[in-house]
C-alpha positions, 0 to 999 in steps of 0.5 A, a space after each residue: 292352600 287347600 289344606 292337603 299335604 300329603 296322602 293320607 291326609 286327603 285320603 280322610 278329606 271330604 270330598 264335597 269340603 274339597 272341591 268347595 274350598 278347592 272352586 273358592 282358591 280359583 276363583 282368587 287366585 283363577 289357578 286353573 281354567 278347568 276346574 274338576 269335576 266333583 267326580 275326579 275329586 272323589 277318584 282322588 281321594 278313593 284312590 288316595 285310600 288304596 296307596 300306603 304311607 311313603 313319607 315317615 315324621 
């Protein structure tokens, strides 16, 4: 849906692009009453950069 399936993918995402995509999908599908702020999405990406990978293929 947003193109993020793992922490590894999240850490490499552009924050503005991800927030915009989340907004677009929410407008289309009405998934959430309140959208995450750019600051919140930025925090997610920054936290993902600090997390070790847990899923291996």
